[in-house]
ZANU-702553 format. One record per residue (C-alpha): residue number from 1; residue in three letters; x, y, z. Coordinates in pm, 1 decimal, always signed. Example, Ala and Ser with C-alpha at 12.3 -4.5 7.8 and 13.67 -1.06 7.14 Angstrom:
ZANU-702553
<pt pos="1" code="ALA" px="+1230.0" py="-450.0" pz="+780.0"/>
<pt pos="2" code="SER" px="+1367.0" py="-106.0" pz="+714.0"/>
This chain:
ZANU-702553
<pt pos="1" code="MET" px="+6540.7" py="+10105.0" pz="+15663.1"/>
<pt pos="2" code="THR" px="+6636.9" py="+9799.8" pz="+15919.3"/>
<pt pos="3" code="VAL" px="+6965.1" py="+9797.7" pz="+15753.8"/>
<pt pos="4" code="LEU" px="+6985.2" py="+10190.4" pz="+15765.5"/>
<pt pos="5" code="ILE" px="+6881.4" py="+10216.9" pz="+16139.2"/>
<pt pos="6" code="PHE" px="+7112.7" py="+9942.5" pz="+16240.3"/>
<pt pos="7" code="ALA" px="+7398.9" py="+10117.3" pz="+16069.7"/>
<pt pos="8" code="LEU" px="+7318.6" py="+10453.7" pz="+16246.9"/>
<pt pos="9" code="GLY" px="+7331.2" py="+10207.2" pz="+16586.0"/>
<pt pos="10" code="LEU" px="+7658.2" py="+10103.7" pz="+16501.7"/>
<pt pos="11" code="VAL" px="+7823.1" py="+10457.5" pz="+16489.4"/>
<pt pos="12" code="PHE" px="+7702.7" py="+10567.6" pz="+16753.0"/>
<pt pos="13" code="VAL" px="+7843.7" py="+10246.4" pz="+16912.1"/>
<pt pos="14" code="ILE" px="+8144.8" py="+10293.0" pz="+16772.3"/>
<pt pos="15" code="GLU" px="+8191.5" py="+10696.8" pz="+16832.7"/>
<pt pos="16" code="GLY" px="+8066.8" py="+10616.7" pz="+17204.5"/>
<pt pos="17" code="LEU" px="+8336.7" py="+10369.0" pz="+17288.9"/>
<pt pos="18" code="LEU" px="+8645.6" py="+10606.4" pz="+17122.3"/>
<pt pos="19" code="TYR" px="+8487.0" py="+10867.7" pz="+17394.9"/>
<pt pos="20" code="ALA" px="+8452.3" py="+10650.6" pz="+17674.8"/>
<pt pos="21" code="LEU" px="+8840.5" py="+10504.3" pz="+17621.3"/>
<pt pos="22" code="PHE" px="+9032.2" py="+10782.0" pz="+17487.0"/>
<pt pos="23" code="PRO" px="+8861.6" py="+11081.6" pz="+17596.6"/>
<pt pos="24" code="GLY" px="+9227.0" py="+11316.0" pz="+17639.4"/>
<pt pos="25" code="ALA" px="+9291.0" py="+11183.0" pz="+17270.4"/>
<pt pos="26" code="MET" px="+8970.7" py="+11271.6" pz="+17158.3"/>
<pt pos="27" code="LYS" px="+8949.2" py="+11639.9" pz="+17311.9"/>
<pt pos="28" code="ASN" px="+9298.3" py="+11663.3" pz="+17166.2"/>
<pt pos="29" code="MET" px="+9123.1" py="+11554.8" pz="+16804.1"/>
<pt pos="30" code="MET" px="+8864.3" py="+11844.5" pz="+16843.9"/>
<pt pos="31" code="LYS" px="+9105.1" py="+12077.1" pz="+16907.4"/>
<pt pos="32" code="PHE" px="+9293.6" py="+12017.1" pz="+16635.7"/>
<pt pos="33" code="VAL" px="+8983.3" py="+12006.3" pz="+16403.1"/>
<pt pos="34" code="ILE" px="+8872.1" py="+12374.2" pz="+16507.5"/>
<pt pos="35" code="GLU" px="+9193.6" py="+12479.1" pz="+16406.9"/>
<pt pos="36" code="GLN" px="+9140.0" py="+12326.9" pz="+16071.9"/>
<pt pos="37" code="GLN" px="+8999.3" py="+12553.6" pz="+15784.5"/>
<pt pos="38" code="ASP" px="+8665.3" py="+12477.7" pz="+15671.2"/>
<pt pos="39" code="SER" px="+8785.6" py="+12361.5" pz="+15308.2"/>
<pt pos="40" code="ALA" px="+9014.6" py="+12103.5" pz="+15508.2"/>
<pt pos="41" code="ILE" px="+8727.6" py="+11930.0" pz="+15704.1"/>
<pt pos="42" code="ARG" px="+8485.3" py="+11934.1" pz="+15397.0"/>
<pt pos="43" code="LEU" px="+8758.7" py="+11771.7" pz="+15211.9"/>
<pt pos="44" code="ALA" px="+8802.4" py="+11508.8" pz="+15476.4"/>
<pt pos="45" code="GLY" px="+8428.3" py="+11482.3" pz="+15521.2"/>
<pt pos="46" code="LEU" px="+8379.9" py="+11402.9" pz="+15162.7"/>
<pt pos="47" code="LEU" px="+8648.6" py="+11173.8" pz="+15156.6"/>
<pt pos="48" code="SER" px="+8486.3" py="+10954.4" pz="+15414.5"/>
<pt pos="49" code="ALA" px="+8181.8" py="+10967.1" pz="+15255.1"/>
<pt pos="50" code="THR" px="+8321.6" py="+10816.2" pz="+14939.9"/>
<pt pos="51" code="ILE" px="+8486.0" py="+10588.7" pz="+15105.8"/>
<pt pos="52" code="GLY" px="+8184.2" py="+10447.1" pz="+15303.0"/>
<pt pos="53" code="VAL" px="+7986.8" py="+10430.3" pz="+14952.7"/>
<pt pos="54" code="PHE" px="+8262.4" py="+10274.8" pz="+14833.8"/>
<pt pos="55" code="ILE" px="+8287.4" py="+10008.3" pz="+15136.1"/>
<pt pos="56" code="ILE" px="+7902.5" py="+9979.5" pz="+15097.4"/>
<pt pos="57" code="TYR" px="+7948.3" py="+9915.4" pz="+14699.4"/>
<pt pos="58" code="MET" px="+8188.3" py="+9637.7" pz="+14782.4"/>
<pt pos="59" code="VAL" px="+7993.8" py="+9459.2" pz="+15036.3"/>
<pt pos="60" code="LYS" px="+7669.7" py="+9452.6" pz="+14811.5"/>
């Protein structure tokens, strides 16, 4: 459970830094994502989750 909370905190740190350091780029990215079809966003999410699981598997 501690590792899960640590990982969640790390996600917040990384995402927060992106918004703090590159606010204009993050706005542009949000505009880009809003214009995409739901299926494309879903595919990107599934791909991201799959890569994440693979990385965790390789590290453990």
